[in-house]
C-alpha positions as CSV (number, residue, x, y, z in Angstrom):
1,M,-9.1,2.7,1.5
2,H,-7.9,5.3,-0.9
3,I,-4.9,7.2,0.5
4,G,-4.0,9.6,-2.3
5,P,-2.6,10.0,-5.8
6,D,0.1,7.8,-7.0
7,D,2.8,10.5,-6.8
8,E,6.2,10.7,-5.1
9,A,5.0,12.5,-2.0
10,T,2.3,10.0,-1.3
11,R,4.6,7.1,-1.9
12,Q,7.2,8.5,0.5
13,R,4.5,9.1,3.1
14,L,3.3,5.5,2.7
15,K,6.8,4.1,2.9
16,A,7.5,5.9,6.1
17,A,4.2,4.7,7.6
18,L,5.0,1.1,6.6
19,R,8.4,1.3,8.1
20,K,7.1,2.8,11.4
21,A,4.5,0.0,11.6
22,G,7.2,-2.6,11.1
23,A,5.7,-3.9,7.9
24,R,7.5,-6.7,6.0
25,R,6.9,-7.2,2.3
26,V,6.0,-10.8,1.4
27,G,4.8,-10.4,-2.2
28,H,4.9,-8.1,-5.2
29,W,2.9,-8.1,-8.5
30,W,2.9,-5.8,-11.5
31,G,0.6,-5.7,-14.5
32,L,-0.3,-3.6,-17.5
33,G,-3.6,-3.5,-19.3
34,G,-3.8,-0.9,-22.1
35,S,-2.9,2.4,-20.5
36,Q,-3.6,1.1,-17.0
37,E,-0.7,0.1,-14.9
38,I,-1.3,-1.8,-11.6
39,T,1.3,-2.6,-8.9
40,R,0.3,-4.6,-5.9
41,S,2.5,-5.4,-2.9
42,T,1.6,-7.6,0.0
43,F,2.9,-6.9,3.5
44,V,2.6,-8.5,6.9
45,V,2.0,-6.0,9.7
46,D,1.4,-7.2,13.3
47,G,0.8,-10.7,12.0
48,S,-1.9,-9.5,9.6
49,R,-1.9,-9.1,5.8
50,L,-2.0,-5.7,4.1
51,E,-2.3,-5.0,0.4
52,V,-0.9,-1.8,-1.2
53,E,-2.2,-1.1,-4.7
54,A,-1.0,1.6,-7.0
55,E,-3.3,2.1,-10.1
56,T,-3.0,4.6,-12.9
57,Y,-5.9,7.1,-12.7
58,I,-7.0,5.9,-9.3
59,G,-4.0,6.3,-7.0
60,L,-2.7,4.5,-4.0
61,S,-5.0,2.3,-1.8
62,L,-4.7,0.0,1.1
63,S,-6.8,-3.1,1.9
64,G,-6.5,-6.0,4.2
65,E,-7.1,-7.0,7.8
66,E,-8.3,-4.4,10.2
67,R,-5.3,-4.7,12.6
68,A,-2.8,-4.2,9.7
69,L,-4.7,-1.2,8.4
70,A,-4.9,0.4,11.8
71,S,-1.2,-0.1,12.4
72,V,-0.2,1.6,9.2
73,T,-2.9,4.4,8.9
74,R,-2.0,5.7,12.4
75,H,1.3,6.7,10.9
76,L,0.0,8.4,7.7
C-alpha cells in the first residue's frame, strides 16, 4: 500500500501513526543499487508483522498482515 512520497512530512506522519498503534521495530535493512536506495523496517503491531519500505522514486509503502495494516492506517 503506497502512502506517499519519501519526504520528511510523510515520514513524520508515518512515525506518529506507528507510535499511536504501539508498533515495535524488530528489524531493519538498507540497500543501494545504482541510484536506487531502499530501506525496509519490520514492525510488530498487535501481534502481527508490518513492513515499511522507503524506495527512491517510489516513496513510502506498507505491507504485511491485515490486522497490522489496519492498526497503523487508521492513524494516518
